[in-house]
PASEBA-1860 file (N, C-alpha, C; in nm, 3 decimals):
! residues 88
1> MTCKELVD> -2.615/3.591/0.986/-2.613/3.533/0.884/-2.695/3.399/0.884 ~ -2.793/3.373/0.768/-2.856/3.249/0.754/-2.738/3.142/0.709 ~ -2.814/3.023/0.714/-2.728/2.877/0.644/-2.709/2.916/0.504 ~ -2.836/2.980/0.416/-2.783/3.003/0.292/-2.684/3.114/0.285 ~ -2.674/3.225/0.343/-2.541/3.313/0.344/-2.419/3.263/0.355 ~ -2.429/3.137/0.455/-2.312/3.102/0.469/-2.242/3.014/0.353 ~ -2.321/2.940/0.280/-2.278/2.879/0.175/-2.221/2.952/0.085 ~ -2.309/3.092/0.043/-2.271/3.178/-0.020/-2.133/3.257/-0.010
9> FMVDYLSD> -2.084/3.238/0.102/-1.942/3.305/0.143/-1.844/3.198/0.180 ~ -1.876/3.064/0.159/-1.787/2.953/0.180/-1.658/2.967/0.102 ~ -1.631/2.954/-0.017/-1.525/2.977/-0.113/-1.411/3.111/-0.041 ~ -1.492/3.220/-0.053/-1.424/3.323/0.014/-1.348/3.283/0.158 ~ -1.441/3.250/0.234/-1.378/3.195/0.360/-1.287/3.096/0.336 ~ -1.305/2.979/0.302/-1.177/2.868/0.268/-1.058/2.954/0.195 ~ -1.071/3.037/0.128/-0.946/3.098/0.067/-0.906/3.238/0.145 ~ -0.940/3.251/0.273/-0.901/3.337/0.326/-0.953/3.503/0.282
17> QLPKGQKE> -1.033/3.469/0.211/-1.082/3.635/0.145/-1.197/3.688/0.198 ~ -1.264/3.664/0.333/-1.355/3.753/0.376/-1.330/3.878/0.457 ~ -1.356/3.978/0.481/-1.320/4.082/0.519/-1.365/4.031/0.693 ~ -1.253/4.106/0.770/-1.267/4.046/0.929/-1.391/4.050/0.983 ~ -1.483/4.148/0.972/-1.613/4.152/1.011/-1.710/4.027/0.977 ~ -1.678/4.014/0.847/-1.779/3.904/0.768/-1.723/3.772/0.851 ~ -1.600/3.762/0.848/-1.533/3.634/0.897/-1.573/3.581/1.000 ~ -1.606/3.694/1.113/-1.626/3.703/1.251/-1.795/3.656/1.244
25> VFELHLSL> -1.862/3.706/1.170/-1.997/3.657/1.177/-2.006/3.492/1.105 ~ -1.930/3.478/1.018/-1.927/3.363/0.949/-1.904/3.251/1.059 ~ -1.794/3.269/1.106/-1.724/3.165/1.239/-1.850/3.159/1.353 ~ -1.885/3.292/1.395/-2.019/3.266/1.478/-2.135/3.179/1.453 ~ -2.155/3.188/1.330/-2.254/3.104/1.274/-2.225/2.984/1.282 ~ -2.085/2.924/1.243/-2.042/2.804/1.256/-2.060/2.740/1.396 ~ -2.014/2.838/1.468/-2.013/2.795/1.621/-2.159/2.759/1.677 ~ -2.267/2.821/1.588/-2.389/2.785/1.633/-2.474/2.701/1.569
33> CPPCLSFL> -2.425/2.639/1.459/-2.502/2.568/1.368/-2.401/2.434/1.342 ~ -2.426/2.329/1.404/-2.349/2.217/1.376/-2.376/2.161/1.217 ~ -2.508/2.190/1.160/-2.522/2.130/1.024/-2.389/2.227/0.909 ~ -2.404/2.330/0.920/-2.307/2.425/0.853/-2.160/2.397/0.892 ~ -2.122/2.351/1.001/-2.004/2.327/1.037/-1.972/2.166/0.956 ~ -2.061/2.067/0.962/-2.051/1.978/0.857/-2.034/2.000/0.721 ~ -2.118/2.075/0.709/-2.117/2.107/0.541/-1.977/2.179/0.518 ~ -1.933/2.250/0.569/-1.819/2.340/0.553/-1.690/2.225/0.577
41> ETYRETIE> -1.695/2.113/0.663/-1.588/2.025/0.655/-1.583/1.938/0.524 ~ -1.718/1.906/0.502/-1.735/1.816/0.390/-1.667/1.914/0.262 ~ -1.725/2.014/0.261/-1.657/2.103/0.137/-1.531/2.104/0.129 ~ -1.459/2.166/0.231/-1.318/2.142/0.245/-1.226/2.014/0.205 ~ -1.314/1.882/0.239/-1.245/1.782/0.209/-1.280/1.723/0.075 ~ -1.400/1.794/0.003/-1.414/1.775/-0.115/-1.296/1.827/-0.230 ~ -1.283/1.969/-0.190/-1.162/2.030/-0.240/-1.035/1.962/-0.230 ~ -1.010/1.932/-0.141/-0.885/1.855/-0.109/-0.859/1.688/-0.191
49> LGRCACTN> -0.980/1.632/-0.187/-0.989/1.536/-0.275/-0.965/1.562/-0.395 ~ -1.039/1.656/-0.477/-1.045/1.717/-0.597/-0.872/1.733/-0.645 ~ -0.825/1.786/-0.563/-0.684/1.841/-0.583/-0.570/1.718/-0.589 ~ -0.610/1.626/-0.518/-0.544/1.487/-0.506/-0.561/1.429/-0.631 ~ -0.701/1.432/-0.648/-0.742/1.348/-0.783/-0.665/1.388/-0.911 ~ -0.626/1.521/-0.920/-0.575/1.604/-1.038/-0.426/1.577/-1.039 ~ -0.378/1.556/-0.934/-0.209/1.540/-0.931/-0.155/1.453/-0.998 ~ -0.233/1.314/-1.039/-0.196/1.225/-1.089/-0.292/1.138/-1.153
57> PDGPVPEA> -0.360/1.198/-1.234/-0.514/1.120/-1.309/-0.500/1.008/-1.374 ~ -0.370/0.952/-1.396/-0.344/0.799/-1.471/-0.320/0.705/-1.350 ~ -0.295/0.782/-1.215/-0.253/0.665/-1.102/-0.372/0.577/-1.060 ~ -0.351/0.489/-0.958/-0.436/0.392/-0.916/-0.564/0.475/-0.846 ~ -0.670/0.439/-0.874/-0.798/0.474/-0.777/-0.784/0.428/-0.635 ~ -0.785/0.515/-0.525/-0.795/0.505/-0.405/-0.914/0.393/-0.384 ~ -0.887/0.332/-0.270/-0.969/0.228/-0.248/-1.085/0.224/-0.165 ~ -1.078/0.372/-0.135/-1.216/0.427/-0.052/-1.333/0.462/-0.163
65> VPERLVDA> -1.263/0.465/-0.289/-1.376/0.487/-0.407/-1.465/0.375/-0.442 ~ -1.617/0.368/-0.418/-1.674/0.258/-0.482/-1.665/0.233/-0.632 ~ -1.656/0.145/-0.639/-1.598/0.034/-0.779/-1.768/0.111/-0.851 ~ -1.868/0.145/-0.813/-1.958/0.189/-0.894/-1.962/0.327/-0.938 ~ -1.865/0.407/-0.881/-1.862/0.529/-0.920/-1.758/0.540/-1.029 ~ -1.663/0.438/-0.994/-1.527/0.432/-1.099/-1.609/0.370/-1.226 ~ -1.693/0.287/-1.257/-1.767/0.253/-1.357/-1.827/0.345/-1.409 ~ -1.930/0.433/-1.335/-1.993/0.544/-1.419/-1.897/0.637/-1.478
73> ILAARKAH> -1.755/0.678/-1.427/-1.686/0.764/-1.468/-1.642/0.738/-1.612 ~ -1.600/0.581/-1.598/-1.541/0.544/-1.728/-1.634/0.554/-1.828 ~ -1.763/0.513/-1.792/-1.884/0.500/-1.883/-1.909/0.636/-1.962 ~ -1.902/0.732/-1.854/-1.931/0.859/-1.907/-1.820/0.921/-1.994 ~ -1.658/0.885/-1.971/-1.568/0.938/-2.065/-1.618/0.855/-2.196 ~ -1.661/0.730/-2.167/-1.660/0.657/-2.308/-1.775/0.738/-2.407 ~ -1.864/0.785/-2.355/-1.992/0.812/-2.411/-1.961/0.937/-2.464 ~ -1.858/1.052/-2.418/-1.820/1.165/-2.456/-1.667/1.186/-2.433
81> PESDSHNR> -1.590/1.107/-2.534/-1.447/1.106/-2.537/-1.402/1.256/-2.564 ~ -1.483/1.306/-2.633/-1.427/1.490/-2.680/-1.396/1.528/-2.566 ~ -1.490/1.539/-2.429/-1.464/1.612/-2.320/-1.346/1.550/-2.211 ~ -1.316/1.422/-2.251/-1.171/1.376/-2.203/-1.065/1.432/-2.260 ~ -1.045/1.475/-2.375/-0.935/1.538/-2.456/-0.901/1.673/-2.419 ~ -1.000/1.730/-2.371/-0.973/1.868/-2.328/-0.865/1.840/-2.193 ~ -0.885/1.767/-2.100/-0.817/1.752/-1.989/-0.655/1.709/-1.984 ~ -0.640/1.704/-2.111/-0.477/1.632/-2.132/-0.389/1.747/-2.173
END
């Protein structure tokens, strides 16, 4: 399995949807490729952070979020208010 193929199967792997043989090949690649393992962990963390952000969208912003990012998101929401209304 190549690194590109690993990325193509990542969602299925994390949702435990890979067939046993593919899962074994996937995990073998992870054991031999530190960059892919790091990418998988980052991807997994991104999913979790996305879930947390959606649980209470009007709650306080976590301290770890850079202020510049918050400002950029708020500016984008002001520039496109119609897209924000779809999320309510």
